[in-house]
C-alpha positions as CSV (number, residue, x, y, z in Angstrom):
1,M,0.0,0.0,0.0
2,G,2.8,2.3,0.9
3,G,4.3,2.0,-2.6
4,G,0.9,2.5,-4.2
5,A,0.3,5.6,-2.2
6,A,3.7,7.0,-3.1
7,S,3.1,6.3,-6.8
8,C,-0.3,8.1,-6.6
9,Y,1.4,11.0,-4.8
10,R,4.0,11.4,-7.5
11,L,1.4,11.2,-10.2
12,A,-0.7,13.9,-8.5
13,M,2.3,16.1,-8.1
14,G,3.2,15.7,-11.7
15,I,-0.3,16.7,-12.8
16,F,-0.3,19.7,-10.5
17,L,3.1,20.8,-11.9
18,D,1.8,20.5,-15.5
19,L,-1.3,22.5,-14.6
20,A,0.9,25.1,-12.9
21,I,2.9,25.5,-16.1
22,A,-0.3,25.8,-18.1
23,L,-1.5,28.5,-15.6
24,A,1.9,30.3,-15.7
25,A,1.8,30.4,-19.5
26,G,-1.6,32.0,-19.5
27,L,-0.6,34.5,-16.8
28,L,2.5,35.5,-18.8
29,V,0.5,36.2,-22.0
30,G,-2.2,37.9,-19.8
31,V,0.3,40.3,-18.3
32,E,1.2,41.6,-21.8
33,R,-2.4,41.8,-22.9
34,G,-3.4,43.5,-19.7
35,W,-0.6,46.0,-20.0
36,Q,-1.5,46.8,-23.6
37,Y,-5.1,47.7,-22.6
38,R,-4.3,49.0,-19.1
39,R,-6.0,52.4,-19.9
40,A,-9.3,50.8,-21.1
41,E,-12.2,50.4,-18.8
42,E,-12.6,46.9,-17.4
43,A,-15.8,46.3,-19.3
44,E,-14.1,47.2,-22.5
45,R,-11.4,44.6,-22.1
46,F,-12.0,41.1,-23.5
47,A,-9.4,39.4,-21.3
48,G,-6.6,40.4,-18.9
49,V,-4.2,38.6,-16.6
50,R,-6.8,36.5,-14.8
51,S,-8.7,35.6,-17.9
52,F,-5.7,34.5,-19.8
53,G,-4.4,32.6,-16.8
54,L,-7.7,30.7,-16.7
55,I,-7.6,30.1,-20.5
56,G,-4.2,28.4,-20.1
57,L,-5.5,26.4,-17.1
58,L,-8.6,25.5,-19.2
59,G,-6.5,24.1,-22.0
60,G,-4.5,22.1,-19.4
61,L,-7.7,20.6,-17.8
62,W,-9.2,19.7,-21.2
63,A,-5.9,17.9,-22.1
64,L,-6.1,16.1,-18.8
65,L,-9.7,15.0,-19.6
66,A,-8.6,13.9,-23.1
67,R,-6.2,11.4,-21.5
68,E,-9.2,9.5,-20.2
69,L,-11.9,10.2,-22.8
70,G,-9.8,10.4,-26.0
71,E,-7.8,13.0,-27.9
72,V,-10.8,13.8,-30.1
73,L,-12.4,15.5,-27.1
74,L,-9.5,18.0,-26.9
75,G,-10.0,18.9,-30.6
76,F,-13.7,19.6,-30.1
77,A,-12.9,21.6,-26.9
78,F,-10.4,23.7,-28.9
79,L,-12.9,24.4,-31.7
80,G,-15.7,25.2,-29.2
81,F,-13.5,27.5,-27.3
82,G,-12.4,29.3,-30.5
83,A,-16.0,29.7,-31.5
84,V,-17.0,31.2,-28.2
85,V,-14.1,33.7,-28.2
86,F,-14.8,34.6,-31.9
87,M,-18.5,35.3,-31.1
88,I,-17.6,37.5,-28.1
89,L,-15.1,39.5,-30.1
90,F,-17.5,39.7,-33.1
91,L,-20.2,41.3,-30.9
92,E,-17.6,43.8,-29.6
93,R,-16.6,45.0,-33.1
94,R,-19.2,47.8,-32.7
95,D,-17.1,49.1,-29.8
96,S,-14.1,51.3,-30.8
97,A,-12.2,49.6,-28.0
98,S,-12.5,46.2,-29.6
99,Q,-9.2,44.3,-29.5
100,G,-9.6,42.6,-32.9
101,V,-8.2,39.3,-34.1
102,T,-4.9,39.5,-32.2
103,T,-6.6,38.9,-28.9
104,L,-8.6,36.0,-30.4
105,V,-5.5,34.3,-31.7
106,A,-3.6,35.0,-28.5
107,A,-6.4,33.3,-26.5
108,M,-6.4,30.3,-28.7
109,V,-2.6,30.0,-28.6
110,T,-2.8,30.2,-24.8
111,F,-5.4,27.4,-24.7
112,A,-3.1,25.3,-26.9
113,L,-0.1,26.1,-24.7
114,G,-2.0,24.9,-21.6
115,A,-2.9,21.7,-23.4
116,L,0.7,21.2,-24.4
117,A,1.9,21.6,-20.8
118,V,-0.3,18.7,-19.7
119,A,0.3,16.6,-22.8
120,G,4.0,16.2,-21.8
121,Y,5.5,19.1,-23.8
122,Q,6.3,21.4,-20.8
123,V,9.4,22.9,-22.3
124,V,7.6,23.7,-25.6
125,A,4.7,25.2,-23.7
126,A,7.0,27.4,-21.5
127,G,9.1,28.5,-24.5
128,G,5.9,29.1,-26.6
129,A,4.5,31.3,-23.9
130,V,7.7,33.5,-23.9
131,V,7.8,33.7,-27.7
132,T,4.1,34.6,-27.8
133,T,4.4,37.3,-25.2
134,V,7.5,38.8,-26.9
135,L,5.8,38.8,-30.3
136,L,2.7,40.5,-28.9
137,S,4.8,43.2,-27.2
138,L,6.7,44.0,-30.4
139,K,3.6,45.4,-32.1
140,P,4.9,49.0,-32.4
141,V,8.3,47.9,-33.6
142,L,6.9,45.4,-36.1
143,H,4.5,48.0,-37.5
144,R,7.3,50.6,-37.8
145,W,9.4,48.1,-39.7
146,V,6.6,47.3,-42.0
147,R,6.0,51.0,-42.7
148,R,9.7,51.4,-43.6
149,L,9.7,48.3,-45.9
150,E,9.7,49.2,-49.5
151,A,7.8,47.2,-52.1
152,K,11.0,46.3,-54.1
153,E,12.6,45.0,-50.9
154,L,9.7,42.8,-50.0
155,N,9.3,41.4,-53.5
156,A,13.0,40.7,-53.8
157,A,13.2,39.0,-50.4
158,L,10.1,36.8,-51.2
159,K,11.5,35.8,-54.6
160,L,14.9,34.8,-53.1
161,L,13.2,33.0,-50.2
162,L,11.0,31.1,-52.6
163,I,13.9,30.1,-54.8
164,S,15.9,29.1,-51.7
165,V,13.2,27.1,-49.9
166,V,11.8,25.5,-53.0
167,L,14.9,25.0,-55.1
168,L,17.6,24.2,-52.6
169,P,16.1,20.9,-51.4
170,V,15.8,19.5,-54.9
171,L,19.2,20.5,-56.2
172,P,21.6,17.6,-56.7
173,D,24.1,17.3,-53.9
174,R,27.0,15.9,-55.9
175,G,29.9,17.2,-58.0
176,F,29.7,18.0,-61.7
177,G,32.3,19.0,-64.3
178,P,36.1,18.4,-64.3
179,W,37.4,17.2,-61.0
180,Q,33.7,17.2,-59.8
181,A,34.4,20.8,-58.7
182,L,30.9,22.2,-59.0
183,N,28.2,21.0,-56.5
184,P,24.9,22.8,-57.3
185,Y,23.5,22.3,-53.8
186,T,26.6,23.6,-52.1
187,L,26.8,26.6,-54.4
188,W,23.3,27.7,-53.8
189,W,23.5,27.1,-50.1
190,M,26.5,29.4,-49.9
191,V,24.6,32.0,-51.9
192,V,21.8,31.9,-49.3
193,L,24.4,32.1,-46.5
194,I,26.0,35.3,-47.9
195,A,22.6,36.9,-48.7
196,A,21.3,36.2,-45.2
197,L,24.5,37.6,-43.6
198,S,24.4,40.7,-45.8
199,F,20.7,41.2,-45.2
200,S,21.2,41.4,-41.5
201,G,23.4,44.4,-41.9
202,Y,21.1,45.9,-44.5
203,V,18.1,45.5,-42.1
204,A,20.1,47.1,-39.3
205,M,21.0,50.1,-41.5
206,K,17.4,50.5,-42.5
207,A,16.3,50.3,-38.8
208,V,18.7,53.0,-37.6
209,G,19.0,55.0,-40.8
210,P,22.2,55.6,-42.7
211,R,22.6,59.1,-41.2
212,R,22.9,58.0,-37.6
213,G,26.6,58.5,-37.6
214,T,29.5,57.6,-39.8
215,V,30.9,55.1,-37.3
216,L,27.7,53.2,-36.9
217,T,27.2,53.3,-40.7
218,G,30.7,51.8,-41.1
219,L,29.9,49.0,-38.6
220,L,26.5,48.0,-40.1
221,G,27.4,48.7,-43.7
222,G,30.5,46.5,-43.3
223,L,28.2,43.6,-42.8
224,V,26.8,44.3,-46.3
225,S,29.9,45.3,-48.2
226,S,32.9,47.0,-46.6
227,T,34.1,48.0,-50.1
228,A,30.8,49.8,-50.9
229,V,31.1,51.7,-47.6
230,T,34.7,52.6,-48.4
231,L,33.8,54.0,-51.8
232,S,30.7,55.9,-50.5
233,L,32.6,57.5,-47.6
234,A,35.7,58.2,-49.7
235,R,33.6,60.3,-52.2
236,L,32.4,62.4,-49.3
237,A,36.0,63.2,-48.3
238,R,36.2,65.6,-51.2
239,R,34.4,68.0,-48.9
240,P,37.0,69.7,-46.6
241,G,36.9,69.2,-42.9
242,A,35.4,65.7,-42.8
243,E,38.4,63.5,-43.6
244,R,39.1,62.2,-40.1
245,I,35.6,61.1,-39.2
246,L,35.2,59.5,-42.6
247,A,38.5,57.7,-42.2
248,V,37.2,56.3,-38.9
249,G,34.1,55.0,-40.6
250,I,36.1,53.3,-43.3
251,L,38.4,51.7,-40.7
252,V,35.4,50.4,-38.8
253,A,33.9,48.9,-42.0
254,A,37.3,47.3,-42.8
255,A,37.5,45.9,-39.4
256,T,34.0,44.4,-39.8
257,M,35.1,42.4,-42.7
258,F,37.3,40.1,-40.7
259,P,34.6,38.8,-38.2
260,R,32.3,38.4,-41.3
261,V,35.0,36.0,-42.8
262,L,35.2,34.2,-39.4
263,V,31.4,33.6,-39.4
264,E,31.5,32.2,-43.0
265,V,34.3,29.8,-42.0
266,A,32.5,28.8,-38.8
267,V,29.4,27.9,-40.8
268,V,31.2,26.0,-43.7
269,H,34.1,24.3,-41.9
270,P,34.5,25.1,-38.2
271,P,37.9,23.3,-37.7
272,L,39.4,25.9,-40.1
273,L,38.9,28.6,-37.4
274,L,42.1,27.2,-35.7
275,G,44.1,28.6,-38.6
276,V,42.3,31.8,-39.5
277,G,41.1,32.9,-36.0
278,G,44.4,34.2,-34.7
279,P,45.5,36.4,-37.6
280,L,42.0,37.7,-38.4
281,A,41.4,38.6,-34.8
282,A,44.7,40.5,-34.7
283,M,43.8,42.3,-37.9
284,T,40.4,43.2,-36.5
285,L,42.0,44.5,-33.3
286,L,44.5,46.7,-35.1
287,A,41.9,48.2,-37.4
288,G,39.7,48.9,-34.4
289,V,42.6,50.5,-32.5
290,G,43.4,52.6,-35.5
291,A,39.8,53.8,-35.7
292,A,39.8,54.6,-32.0
293,W,43.1,56.5,-32.3
294,L,41.8,58.7,-35.1
295,W,38.5,59.2,-33.3
296,R,40.2,60.5,-30.1
297,R,42.6,62.8,-31.9
298,P,41.8,66.5,-31.3
299,G,40.1,68.4,-34.1
300,R,37.7,65.7,-35.0
301,A,35.1,66.9,-37.5
302,A,31.4,66.3,-37.0
303,T,29.6,63.8,-39.1
304,P,29.3,65.5,-42.5
305,A,25.9,66.2,-43.9
306,G,24.8,63.7,-46.6
307,S,26.9,61.0,-45.1
308,G,24.4,58.2,-45.8
309,V,26.0,55.2,-47.4
310,T,24.3,53.7,-50.4
311,V,24.2,49.9,-50.5
312,S,22.0,47.8,-52.7
313,N,19.5,45.4,-51.2
314,P,21.5,42.1,-50.9
315,F,18.3,40.0,-51.3
316,E,17.8,41.2,-54.9
317,L,17.7,38.2,-57.1
318,W,20.1,39.2,-59.9
319,P,23.0,40.2,-57.6
320,A,22.5,36.8,-55.8
321,V,22.7,35.0,-59.1
322,Q,25.8,37.0,-60.0
323,F,27.4,36.1,-56.8
324,G,26.5,32.5,-57.4
325,L,28.2,32.6,-60.8
326,L,31.3,34.3,-59.3
327,L,31.4,31.6,-56.6
328,A,31.1,28.9,-59.1
329,A,34.0,30.4,-61.1
330,V,36.2,30.7,-58.0
331,M,35.4,27.2,-56.8
332,F,36.3,25.8,-60.2
333,L,39.5,27.8,-60.6
334,A,40.5,26.9,-57.1
335,V,40.4,23.2,-57.9
336,A,41.8,23.7,-61.4
337,L,44.8,25.8,-60.3
338,R,45.6,23.5,-57.5
339,H,45.7,20.6,-60.0
340,W,47.9,22.6,-62.4
341,L,50.1,24.6,-60.1
342,G,49.7,23.0,-56.6
343,D,49.4,25.1,-53.5
344,A,50.9,28.1,-55.4
345,G,47.8,28.1,-57.6
346,V,45.5,28.4,-54.6
347,Y,47.5,31.4,-53.3
348,L,47.5,33.1,-56.7
349,L,43.7,32.8,-56.9
350,A,43.3,34.0,-53.4
351,A,45.3,37.1,-54.1
352,A,43.4,37.8,-57.3
353,S,40.0,37.3,-55.7
354,G,41.0,39.6,-52.9
355,L,41.2,42.5,-55.4
356,A,37.4,42.5,-55.5
357,D,35.8,40.2,-53.0
358,V,36.7,37.9,-50.0
359,D,33.4,36.1,-49.6
360,A,33.7,33.8,-52.7
361,I,37.3,32.7,-52.0
362,T,36.6,32.3,-48.3
363,L,33.6,30.0,-49.0
364,S,35.5,28.1,-51.7
365,L,38.6,27.4,-49.6
366,A,36.7,26.5,-46.5
367,R,34.7,24.0,-48.5
368,M,37.8,22.5,-50.0
369,A,39.4,22.3,-46.6
370,A,36.6,20.0,-45.6
371,G,37.8,17.8,-48.5
372,D,41.4,17.2,-49.6
373,L,42.8,20.7,-49.4
374,P,45.3,20.9,-46.5
375,P,43.8,23.2,-43.9
376,Q,46.9,25.3,-43.5
377,V,46.8,26.1,-47.3
378,A,43.2,27.1,-47.0
379,A,43.9,29.3,-44.0
380,R,46.7,31.1,-45.6
381,G,44.7,31.6,-48.8
382,I,41.8,33.2,-46.8
383,V,44.1,35.4,-44.9
384,L,46.0,36.4,-48.1
385,A,42.7,37.4,-49.7
386,A,41.8,39.5,-46.7
387,V,45.3,41.2,-46.8
388,V,44.9,42.1,-50.5
389,N,41.3,43.3,-50.0
390,T,42.5,45.5,-47.1
391,L,45.2,47.1,-49.2
392,V,42.8,47.6,-52.1
393,K,40.3,49.5,-49.8
394,G,43.1,51.7,-48.6
395,L,44.3,52.5,-52.1
396,L,40.8,53.2,-53.4
397,A,40.0,55.5,-50.5
398,A,43.3,57.4,-51.0
399,W,42.7,57.7,-54.7
400,I,39.1,58.9,-54.5
401,G,39.0,60.9,-51.2
402,T,41.2,63.9,-50.7
403,G,43.3,63.6,-47.6
404,L,42.3,60.1,-46.7
405,G,45.5,58.4,-47.8
406,R,47.7,59.9,-45.1
407,L,45.1,58.8,-42.5
408,L,44.2,55.4,-43.7
409,L,47.2,53.9,-45.5
410,P,49.5,53.7,-42.3
411,V,46.8,51.9,-40.4
412,L,45.5,49.6,-43.2
413,G,49.1,49.0,-44.2
414,L,50.0,47.8,-40.7
415,V,46.8,45.6,-40.6
416,A,47.8,44.0,-43.9
417,A,51.4,43.6,-42.7
418,V,50.3,41.6,-39.7
419,G,48.4,39.2,-41.9
420,L,51.2,38.9,-44.4
421,A,53.7,38.3,-41.6
422,W,51.6,35.4,-40.4
423,I,51.5,33.9,-43.9
424,L,55.2,34.2,-44.4
425,A,56.0,32.8,-40.9
426,G,54.4,29.6,-42.0
427,V,53.2,28.7,-38.4
428,S,50.8,25.7,-38.5
429,V,48.3,25.0,-35.7
430,F,47.0,21.9,-37.4
431,S,48.4,18.5,-36.4
């Protein structure tokens, strides 16, 4: 009897814990809904903290009953509850304080979360309650983002998402062509990776606005294209008095490139981080120190008017296809040159690629390092591309922007020298 009583006690405590989670999920959502309508009269509010707590508990109780009477009962209970809530809100539509469809959906989600808690998915119910509450509280932010969203951006993003989600799973995941160098699945997956990484910076720039400071623009714009930021800011340096702050923005954008490369390597072939992490971290630090030194020098000019940086939407379809073609060419040449010239061919291609872009060669070499390319060769090639690209940005800025050369070239030259010294030292961290 003692063992049976203990078993019943544990069962009861488990049920009470599940119901407590269901109640807590409802209370959490109810706090947000109550706060949103805190200024409304009580009669004008469909549901608040108590009501949503009870809705979560109701879902849990029905799930408990469904254990004994069948799961179909829970489905009918959910439909009946949804119908009741819909009718209540439908009748309140005449009232200007009506809370609309969001509260209806929130109530039904809360019911479902309570049922999940009792059905054995306590972690899912708790996490779902948190996500639901956060999503409800973000209404002003989400509406502001939607208002700022342009039709061309939405259409381009939807097209690329459609192609990625629909096309990517059906692409053949095997090599084609000489040396089996081209894998359609891998190619398109890398295109999606770069587009998503660039889009995060693009969205950030749209959120804060391109005129919120040259330094912030350099940081966020560097996630999209550090070269585009360099060219945009260098053109503004033709106006006297703004050279120093513009040089700071360019250095920040240049420093952002190195962590971006590290993210790409971490996604494609994480073990390669052992080789590129040290030199790229040192180059990031030096560029950041150089930017801070210029920023703190006396006589810094204010952010110049019209210092918004123009970067194209990285989710536009044609630029994505162009990058895919470039990536395919680089991947093919990397394999071909290695077969023809050995490791020297990889370094030659890395240096040539760095004149325009580091993403394509980074992804290509990281992918090859996962195969038969020695990781140390891949690491040196990636760092070499970053070194060349850093020098190119400095030279472009000095050529286009009046007075930028004397500020940027010493810093970027030192950054490039650190990376080049690491390559020439030939230190290997791979066993």
